[in-house]
ROZAKE-638813 format. One record per residue (C-alpha): residue number from 1; residue in three letters; x, y, z. Coordinates in steps of 0.5 Angstrom, whole numbers, plus 2048, in hexadecimal, padded with zeros to 3 digits. Each point is the difference from the previous one (the first is absolute). Example, Ala and Ser with C-alpha at 12.3 -4.5 7.8 and 13.67 -1.06 7.14 Angstrom:
2
+-----+------+-----+-----+-----+
! pos ! code !  xx !  yy !  zz !
+-----+------+-----+-----+-----+
!   1 !  ALA ! 819 ! 7F7 ! 810 !
!   2 !  SER ! 802 ! 807 ! 7FE !
+-----+------+-----+-----+-----+
This chain:
348
+-----+------+-----+-----+-----+
! pos ! code !  xx !  yy !  zz !
+-----+------+-----+-----+-----+
!   1 !  MET ! 95E ! 960 ! 7F5 !
!   2 !  PRO ! 803 ! 804 ! 806 !
!   3 !  ALA ! 7F9 ! 7FD ! 803 !
!   4 !  PHE ! 802 ! 7F9 ! 7FE !
!   5 !  ILE ! 807 ! 800 ! 803 !
!   6 !  SER ! 7FD ! 802 ! 806 !
!   7 !  VAL ! 7FB ! 7FB ! 801 !
!   8 !  VAL ! 806 ! 7FB ! 7FE !
!   9 !  LYS ! 804 ! 802 ! 805 !
!  10 !  SER ! 7FB ! 800 ! 805 !
!  11 !  ILE ! 7FF ! 7F8 ! 7FE !
!  12 !  CYS ! 807 ! 7FF ! 801 !
!  13 !  VAL ! 800 ! 803 ! 807 !
!  14 !  LEU ! 7FA ! 7FC ! 802 !
!  15 !  ILE ! 804 ! 7F9 ! 7FE !
!  16 !  THR ! 806 ! 802 ! 803 !
!  17 !  ALA ! 7FD ! 801 ! 807 !
!  18 !  ALA ! 7FC ! 7FA ! 7FF !
!  19 !  ALA ! 806 ! 7FC ! 7FF !
!  20 !  ALA ! 804 ! 803 ! 806 !
!  21 !  VAL ! 7FA ! 7FF ! 805 !
!  22 !  PHE ! 800 ! 7F8 ! 7FD !
!  23 !  SER ! 807 ! 800 ! 801 !
!  24 !  ALA ! 800 ! 803 ! 807 !
!  25 !  SER ! 7FB ! 7FB ! 802 !
!  26 !  GLN ! 804 ! 7FA ! 7FF !
!  27 !  MET ! 806 ! 803 ! 804 !
!  28 !  ASP ! 802 ! 7FC ! 806 !
!  29 !  TYR ! 801 ! 806 ! 805 !
!  30 !  PRO ! 802 ! 7FF ! 807 !
!  31 !  GLY ! 7FA ! 7FD ! 804 !
!  32 !  LYS ! 7FC ! 7FF ! 7FA !
!  33 !  SER ! 7FC ! 7F9 ! 800 !
!  34 !  ILE ! 7FF ! 7FD ! 7F9 !
!  35 !  SER ! 7FA ! 7FC ! 801 !
!  36 !  SER ! 802 ! 7FB ! 7FB !
!  37 !  SER ! 806 ! 7FE ! 804 !
!  38 !  PRO ! 800 ! 7FA ! 804 !
!  39 !  ALA ! 804 ! 803 ! 805 !
!  40 !  SER ! 7FC ! 805 ! 802 !
!  41 !  ASP ! 7FA ! 7FC ! 801 !
!  42 !  PRO ! 7FE ! 800 ! 807 !
!  43 !  GLN ! 7FE ! 7F9 ! 800 !
!  44 !  LYS ! 807 ! 7FE ! 7FE !
!  45 !  VAL ! 804 ! 804 ! 806 !
!  46 !  PRO ! 803 ! 7FB ! 804 !
!  47 !  ALA ! 7FE ! 7FF ! 807 !
!  48 !  THR ! 805 ! 802 ! 806 !
!  49 !  ALA ! 801 ! 7FB ! 805 !
!  50 !  LEU ! 802 ! 801 ! 807 !
!  51 !  LYS ! 803 ! 7FB ! 805 !
!  52 !  ILE ! 7FC ! 7FD ! 805 !
!  53 !  ALA ! 803 ! 802 ! 806 !
!  54 !  GLN ! 7FB ! 7FD ! 805 !
!  55 !  VAL ! 7FA ! 7FC ! 801 !
!  56 !  ARG ! 7FC ! 7FF ! 806 !
!  57 !  PHE ! 7F9 ! 7FC ! 801 !
!  58 !  SER ! 7FB ! 802 ! 805 !
!  59 !  PRO ! 7FF ! 7FC ! 806 !
!  60 !  ASP ! 7FA ! 7FC ! 7FD !
!  61 !  SER ! 804 ! 7FF ! 7FA !
!  62 !  ASN ! 7FA ! 803 ! 7FB !
!  63 !  ASN ! 804 ! 806 ! 7FE !
!  64 !  ILE ! 807 ! 802 ! 7FE !
!  65 !  ALA ! 804 ! 807 ! 801 !
!  66 !  ILE ! 805 ! 801 ! 7FB !
!  67 !  LEU ! 806 ! 805 ! 7FF !
!  68 !  ALA ! 803 ! 801 ! 7F9 !
!  69 !  GLY ! 806 ! 804 ! 800 !
!  70 !  ASP ! 800 ! 805 ! 805 !
!  71 !  ARG ! 7FA ! 804 ! 7FF !
!  72 !  PHE ! 7FA ! 7FC ! 7FD !
!  73 !  LEU ! 7FC ! 7FC ! 805 !
!  74 !  SER ! 7FA ! 7FB ! 7FE !
!  75 !  ASN ! 7FB ! 7FC ! 804 !
!  76 !  TRP ! 7FE ! 7FA ! 7FC !
!  77 !  PRO ! 7FB ! 7FA ! 802 !
!  78 !  ALA ! 803 ! 7F9 ! 801 !
!  79 !  ALA ! 7FB ! 7FD ! 7FC !
!  80 !  GLY ! 802 ! 804 ! 7FA !
!  81 !  GLY ! 7FD ! 805 ! 7FB !
!  82 !  ASN ! 801 ! 808 ! 800 !
!  83 !  PRO ! 803 ! 804 ! 806 !
!  84 !  THR ! 7FC ! 802 ! 805 !
!  85 !  ALA ! 804 ! 807 ! 801 !
!  86 !  SER ! 807 ! 802 ! 7FD !
!  87 !  THR ! 803 ! 807 ! 801 !
!  88 !  LEU ! 807 ! 803 ! 7FF !
!  89 !  ILE ! 803 ! 804 ! 806 !
!  90 !  ALA ! 804 ! 805 ! 7FC !
!  91 !  SER ! 802 ! 804 ! 806 !
!  92 !  ILE ! 804 ! 7FB ! 804 !
!  93 !  PRO ! 804 ! 7FA ! 7FF !
!  94 !  LEU ! 7FD ! 7F9 ! 802 !
!  95 !  THR ! 804 ! 7FA ! 803 !
!  96 !  CYS ! 7FC ! 7FB ! 803 !
!  97 !  LEU ! 7F9 ! 7FE ! 802 !
!  98 !  GLU ! 7FC ! 7FC ! 806 !
!  99 !  TRP ! 7F9 ! 7FF ! 802 !
! 100 !  ASN ! 7FD ! 801 ! 807 !
! 101 !  SER ! 7FE ! 7FA ! 803 !
! 102 !  THR ! 7F8 ! 801 ! 7FE !
! 103 !  GLY ! 802 ! 802 ! 7F9 !
! 104 !  ASP ! 7FC ! 806 ! 800 !
! 105 !  ASN ! 806 ! 805 ! 800 !
! 106 !  LEU ! 807 ! 7FF ! 7FC !
! 107 !  TYR ! 806 ! 803 ! 802 !
! 108 !  VAL ! 805 ! 803 ! 7FB !
! 109 !  GLY ! 808 ! 801 ! 802 !
! 110 !  THR ! 803 ! 806 ! 7FC !
! 111 !  SER ! 807 ! 803 ! 800 !
! 112 !  LYS ! 7FE ! 806 ! 802 !
! 113 !  SER ! 7FF ! 7FF ! 808 !
! 114 !  GLN ! 7F9 ! 7FE ! 7FF !
! 115 !  VAL ! 7FB ! 7FA ! 801 !
! 116 !  LEU ! 7FA ! 801 ! 7FC !
! 117 !  LEU ! 7F9 ! 7FD ! 803 !
! 118 !  ILE ! 7FC ! 7FF ! 7F9 !
! 119 !  ASP ! 7F9 ! 7FD ! 7FF !
! 120 !  PRO ! 801 ! 7FA ! 7FC !
! 121 !  THR ! 7F9 ! 801 ! 7FD !
! 122 !  THR ! 802 ! 807 ! 7FD !
! 123 !  LEU ! 807 ! 800 ! 801 !
! 124 !  ASP ! 7FF ! 807 ! 803 !
! 125 !  ILE ! 805 ! 803 ! 805 !
! 126 !  ASN ! 7FC ! 800 ! 807 !
! 127 !  PHE ! 806 ! 802 ! 804 !
! 128 !  ARG ! 808 ! 801 ! 800 !
! 129 !  ILE ! 804 ! 7FD ! 806 !
! 130 !  HIS ! 807 ! 803 ! 801 !
! 131 !  SER ! 805 ! 7FC ! 801 !
! 132 !  GLU ! 807 ! 800 ! 803 !
! 133 !  ILE ! 803 ! 7FC ! 7FA !
! 134 !  GLU ! 801 ! 804 ! 7FA !
! 135 !  ILE ! 800 ! 7FA ! 7FB !
! 136 !  ILE ! 7FB ! 7FB ! 802 !
! 137 !  ASN ! 802 ! 7F9 ! 7FD !
! 138 !  HIS ! 7FC ! 7FB ! 804 !
! 139 !  LEU ! 7F9 ! 801 ! 804 !
! 140 !  ASN ! 7FD ! 7FA ! 804 !
! 141 !  ASN ! 7F9 ! 800 ! 803 !
! 142 !  VAL ! 801 ! 7FE ! 808 !
! 143 !  GLY ! 7F9 ! 7FF ! 802 !
! 144 !  HIS ! 801 ! 804 ! 806 !
! 145 !  GLU ! 7FF ! 807 ! 803 !
! 146 !  GLU ! 806 ! 802 ! 7FC !
! 147 !  SER ! 7FD ! 7FF ! 7F9 !
! 148 !  LEU ! 807 ! 7FF ! 7FC !
! 149 !  LEU ! 807 ! 7FE ! 800 !
! 150 !  SER ! 804 ! 804 ! 7FB !
! 151 !  PHE ! 808 ! 800 ! 7FF !
! 152 !  GLY ! 804 ! 803 ! 7FA !
! 153 !  ASN ! 805 ! 806 ! 7FF !
! 154 !  SER ! 801 ! 807 ! 801 !
! 155 !  ILE ! 805 ! 805 ! 7FC !
! 156 !  ASN ! 805 ! 803 ! 804 !
! 157 !  SER ! 803 ! 807 ! 7FF !
! 158 !  ASN ! 806 ! 7FD ! 7FC !
! 159 !  GLY ! 7FA ! 7FD ! 7FB !
! 160 !  LYS ! 801 ! 7F9 ! 802 !
! 161 !  LEU ! 7FB ! 7FB ! 802 !
! 162 !  VAL ! 800 ! 7FE ! 808 !
! 163 !  GLN ! 7FC ! 7FA ! 802 !
! 164 !  ILE ! 7FB ! 802 ! 805 !
! 165 !  PRO ! 7FE ! 7FA ! 806 !
! 166 !  PRO ! 7F9 ! 7FD ! 7FF !
! 167 !  LYS ! 7FB ! 805 ! 803 !
! 168 !  LEU ! 7F9 ! 7FE ! 803 !
! 169 !  LEU ! 7FB ! 805 ! 7FD !
! 170 !  HIS ! 7F9 ! 802 ! 802 !
! 171 !  ASN ! 7FD ! 807 ! 7FC !
! 172 !  ASP ! 806 ! 805 ! 802 !
! 173 !  ILE ! 803 ! 7FC ! 806 !
! 174 !  HIS ! 806 ! 7FC ! 7FF !
! 175 !  LYS ! 803 ! 7FB ! 805 !
! 176 !  SER ! 807 ! 7FD ! 800 !
! 177 !  ILE ! 800 ! 7F9 ! 801 !
! 178 !  LYS ! 803 ! 7FE ! 807 !
! 179 !  ASN ! 808 ! 7FE ! 800 !
! 180 !  LEU ! 7FF ! 7FE ! 7F8 !
! 181 !  PRO ! 807 ! 7FF ! 7FE !
! 182 !  ASN ! 802 ! 806 ! 7FB !
! 183 !  LEU ! 802 ! 7FC ! 7FA !
! 184 !  PRO ! 7FE ! 802 ! 7F8 !
! 185 !  TYR ! 7FA ! 7FC ! 800 !
! 186 !  THR ! 7FE ! 7FE ! 7F9 !
! 187 !  CYS ! 7FA ! 7FB ! 801 !
! 188 !  ILE ! 7FA ! 7FE ! 805 !
! 189 !  SER ! 7FB ! 7FB ! 801 !
! 190 !  LYS ! 7FB ! 7FF ! 805 !
! 191 !  GLN ! 7FD ! 7FA ! 803 !
! 192 !  ASN ! 7F9 ! 800 ! 800 !
! 193 !  GLU ! 7FE ! 7FB ! 806 !
! 194 !  THR ! 805 ! 804 ! 805 !
! 195 !  GLY ! 801 ! 807 ! 7FD !
! 196 !  LEU ! 808 ! 7FE ! 801 !
! 197 !  PHE ! 804 ! 804 ! 7FB !
! 198 !  ALA ! 806 ! 7FE ! 7FC !
! 199 !  PHE ! 805 ! 805 ! 7FD !
! 200 !  GLY ! 805 ! 7FF ! 7FB !
! 201 !  ALA ! 806 ! 804 ! 7FF !
! 202 !  SER ! 805 ! 802 ! 7FB !
! 203 !  THR ! 806 ! 7FE ! 805 !
! 204 !  GLY ! 7FD ! 7F9 ! 800 !
! 205 !  GLU ! 7FC ! 800 ! 807 !
! 206 !  ILE ! 7F9 ! 7FD ! 801 !
! 207 !  VAL ! 7FD ! 803 ! 806 !
! 208 !  LEU ! 7FA ! 7FE ! 804 !
! 209 !  ALA ! 7FB ! 805 ! 803 !
! 210 !  ASP ! 7FA ! 800 ! 804 !
! 211 !  LEU ! 7FE ! 807 ! 7FF !
! 212 !  PHE ! 7FA ! 800 ! 806 !
! 213 !  SER ! 804 ! 7FC ! 806 !
! 214 !  ASN ! 806 ! 801 ! 804 !
! 215 !  LYS ! 804 ! 7FB ! 7FD !
! 216 !  GLU ! 806 ! 803 ! 7FD !
! 217 !  PRO ! 802 ! 7FF ! 7F9 !
! 218 !  ILE ! 805 ! 7FB ! 7FE !
! 219 !  VAL ! 804 ! 7FF ! 7FA !
! 220 !  LEU ! 7FE ! 7F9 ! 7FE !
! 221 !  THR ! 806 ! 7FE ! 7FB !
! 222 !  VAL ! 805 ! 803 ! 7FC !
! 223 !  ILE ! 801 ! 7FF ! 7F8 !
! 224 !  ASP ! 806 ! 801 ! 7FD !
! 225 !  SER ! 7FD ! 804 ! 7FB !
! 226 !  PRO ! 7FA ! 806 ! 7FF !
! 227 !  ILE ! 7F9 ! 7FD ! 801 !
! 228 !  ASP ! 7FC ! 802 ! 7FA !
! 229 !  CYS ! 7F9 ! 7FD ! 803 !
! 230 !  ILE ! 7FD ! 7FD ! 806 !
! 231 !  LYS ! 7FA ! 7FC ! 801 !
! 232 !  TRP ! 7FC ! 7FC ! 805 !
! 233 !  SER ! 7FE ! 7F9 ! 7FF !
! 234 !  GLU ! 7FC ! 7FE ! 806 !
! 235 !  ASN ! 806 ! 7FF ! 805 !
! 236 !  LYS ! 805 ! 801 ! 7FC !
! 237 !  LEU ! 804 ! 806 ! 7FC !
! 238 !  ILE ! 801 ! 800 ! 7F9 !
! 239 !  ALA ! 806 ! 804 ! 7FE !
! 240 !  THR ! 804 ! 802 ! 7F9 !
! 241 !  SER ! 807 ! 803 ! 7FF !
! 242 !  GLU ! 804 ! 800 ! 7FA !
! 243 !  GLY ! 7FB ! 7FA ! 7FC !
! 244 !  SER ! 800 ! 7FC ! 806 !
! 245 !  LEU ! 7FA ! 7FD ! 804 !
! 246 !  HIS ! 801 ! 800 ! 808 !
! 247 !  ILE ! 7FB ! 7FC ! 804 !
! 248 !  ILE ! 801 ! 802 ! 807 !
! 249 !  ASP ! 7FC ! 7FD ! 806 !
! 250 !  PRO ! 800 ! 805 ! 806 !
! 251 !  SER ! 800 ! 7FB ! 805 !
! 252 !  LYS ! 807 ! 7FD ! 7FE !
! 253 !  THR ! 806 ! 803 ! 801 !
! 254 !  ARG ! 804 ! 7FC ! 7FA !
! 255 !  CYS ! 801 ! 803 ! 7F9 !
! 256 !  PRO ! 7FA ! 801 ! 7FC !
! 257 !  LYS ! 7FF ! 7FB ! 7FA !
! 258 !  SER ! 803 ! 803 ! 7F9 !
! 259 !  VAL ! 7FE ! 7FF ! 7F9 !
! 260 !  GLN ! 804 ! 804 ! 7FA !
! 261 !  ILE ! 7FA ! 801 ! 7FB !
! 262 !  SER ! 802 ! 806 ! 7FC !
! 263 !  THR ! 806 ! 804 ! 7FE !
! 264 !  LYS ! 7FC ! 806 ! 801 !
! 265 !  PRO ! 7FD ! 803 ! 806 !
! 266 !  ILE ! 7F9 ! 7FD ! 802 !
! 267 !  ARG ! 7FC ! 807 ! 802 !
! 268 !  TYR ! 7F9 ! 7FC ! 801 !
! 269 !  VAL ! 7FE ! 7FA ! 803 !
! 270 !  GLU ! 7F9 ! 7FE ! 801 !
! 271 !  ILE ! 7FD ! 7FA ! 804 !
! 272 !  SER ! 7FA ! 7FC ! 7FF !
! 273 !  ASN ! 7FB ! 800 ! 805 !
! 274 !  ASP ! 801 ! 7F8 ! 801 !
! 275 !  GLU ! 808 ! 802 ! 801 !
! 276 !  LYS ! 802 ! 7FB ! 7FB !
! 277 !  ILE ! 801 ! 804 ! 7FA !
! 278 !  LEU ! 805 ! 806 ! 7FF !
! 279 !  PHE ! 7FF ! 805 ! 7FA !
! 280 !  ILE ! 807 ! 804 ! 7FF !
! 281 !  ALA ! 802 ! 805 ! 7FB !
! 282 !  ALA ! 807 ! 801 ! 7FF !
! 283 !  GLY ! 800 ! 806 ! 7FA !
! 284 !  SER ! 7FE ! 7FC ! 7FA !
! 285 !  GLU ! 7FA ! 7FE ! 7FC !
! 286 !  THR ! 7FE ! 7FB ! 804 !
! 287 !  VAL ! 7FD ! 7FE ! 807 !
! 288 !  GLN ! 803 ! 7FA ! 803 !
! 289 !  VAL ! 7FC ! 7FB ! 804 !
! 290 !  ARG ! 804 ! 7FC ! 805 !
! 291 !  ASP ! 7FE ! 7FB ! 806 !
! 292 !  ALA ! 800 ! 804 ! 806 !
! 293 !  ILE ! 804 ! 7FB ! 804 !
! 294 !  SER ! 805 ! 7FD ! 7FB !
! 295 !  GLY ! 801 ! 806 ! 7FC !
! 296 !  GLU ! 7FF ! 7FC ! 7FA !
! 297 !  LEU ! 7FD ! 803 ! 7F9 !
! 298 !  ILE ! 7F9 ! 7FE ! 7FF !
! 299 !  CYS ! 7FF ! 804 ! 7FA !
! 300 !  LYS ! 801 ! 807 ! 7FD !
! 301 !  LEU ! 7FA ! 805 ! 7FE !
! 302 !  THR ! 802 ! 804 ! 7FA !
! 303 !  SER ! 7FD ! 807 ! 801 !
! 304 !  VAL ! 7FE ! 802 ! 7F8 !
! 305 !  ASN ! 808 ! 800 ! 7FF !
! 306 !  GLU ! 801 ! 807 ! 803 !
! 307 !  MET ! 805 ! 801 ! 806 !
! 308 !  VAL ! 7FD ! 7FF ! 807 !
! 309 !  SER ! 800 ! 806 ! 804 !
! 310 !  THR ! 7FC ! 7FE ! 806 !
! 311 !  ILE ! 7FB ! 7FA ! 803 !
! 312 !  THR ! 7FB ! 800 ! 805 !
! 313 !  LEU ! 7FB ! 7FA ! 803 !
! 314 !  SER ! 7F9 ! 802 ! 802 !
! 315 !  PRO ! 7FE ! 7FF ! 807 !
! 316 !  ASP ! 7FC ! 7FA ! 7FE !
! 317 !  GLY ! 806 ! 7FC ! 7FD !
! 318 !  LYS ! 7FC ! 7FF ! 7F9 !
! 319 !  THR ! 803 ! 805 ! 7FC !
! 320 !  LEU ! 807 ! 802 ! 7FE !
! 321 !  ALA ! 801 ! 807 ! 7FD !
! 322 !  VAL ! 806 ! 801 ! 7FC !
! 323 !  GLY ! 802 ! 807 ! 7FE !
! 324 !  THR ! 805 ! 802 ! 7FA !
! 325 !  CYS ! 804 ! 805 ! 7FE !
! 326 !  GLU ! 7FC ! 801 ! 7F9 !
! 327 !  GLY ! 7FA ! 802 ! 804 !
! 328 !  LYS ! 7FC ! 7FA ! 801 !
! 329 !  VAL ! 7FD ! 7FC ! 806 !
! 330 !  THR ! 7FF ! 7F8 ! 7FF !
! 331 !  LEU ! 7FB ! 7FD ! 805 !
! 332 !  TRP ! 802 ! 7F9 ! 801 !
! 333 !  ASN ! 7FB ! 7FA ! 803 !
! 334 !  THR ! 805 ! 7FD ! 805 !
! 335 !  SER ! 7FC ! 7F9 ! 800 !
! 336 !  ASP ! 801 ! 7FF ! 7F9 !
! 337 !  PHE ! 806 ! 805 ! 7FE !
! 338 !  GLN ! 7FB ! 803 ! 7FA !
! 339 !  ILE ! 7FF ! 807 ! 7FE !
! 340 !  LYS ! 7FA ! 803 ! 802 !
! 341 !  SER ! 801 ! 807 ! 7FD !
! 342 !  ILE ! 805 ! 805 ! 7FE !
! 343 !  ILE ! 7FF ! 807 ! 803 !
! 344 !  PRO ! 803 ! 806 ! 7FC !
! 345 !  ALA ! 801 ! 804 ! 806 !
! 346 !  GLY ! 806 ! 804 ! 7FD !
! 347 !  ILE ! 7FE ! 801 ! 7F9 !
! 348 !  GLN ! 7FF ! 807 ! 7FE !
+-----+------+-----+-----+-----+
């Protein structure tokens, strides 16, 4: 009998242990995944979207460099398809992009007093150029011995942003632009035929400067509100401020023609190569297409129902790239206003 009782006790112990193991296997411990749960399926994890900060076509219009967020850089064929290269530059915040005149190098501005010289085919950093400007907001290819024109901000000892005048930059050599008025500049545009630069300021001034002549920079006109964007259109300037479009003829002293077209600031304007059409982004889900002479609305381009963050026209004028806050770049055909393709450059 004692032997029989001992056997029964052993069986009970085994049954109890098995039940405990089974029960523990069903408990949802912290960090434990249950394979049957849809939320734990890797395929169901929602993708994160990075705002498209800037888009730049290569000089031959065949490639598109895209900055998403402030770290993710990619290069895509303009004809569509997969990226030729992409990289996450975790060590330094990125701010802006610019190609050199031949398209074999990509300049990338940062907020750490550096301009990165990057191989567009691999996105490897080939060279780091020191900048006197801490936070570089704009880079423009000059096309002369001085490779770049840049401007932005630095932070003073009190932690406040201080506007730094535009600088001519070549490798680690900086030059100040002679006699350029000391203004809080916000935007810049280069006239391709003459190389003449126009600067817009937050105090309303529009300044013209020939960087490689002895001519003095001049204040062309003063708008009574901050200049948000400025673009050359042949021999005229298109400037925007507080939702108004200003068409300025530098050869005349009369007041510019102005058209109120938006209740929001117009941050981006692109002009078709035949100088007849304006593409305007004003903080909405659409890009306005307007007549360049009258300013009248032709149509609107809806960018997949996502808030527009930036627009860029290709050098050949055939493609308008529209970046969104949700991480996509829509490529529009400017001849018929149809979508060519959508690039998920900011989808992680």
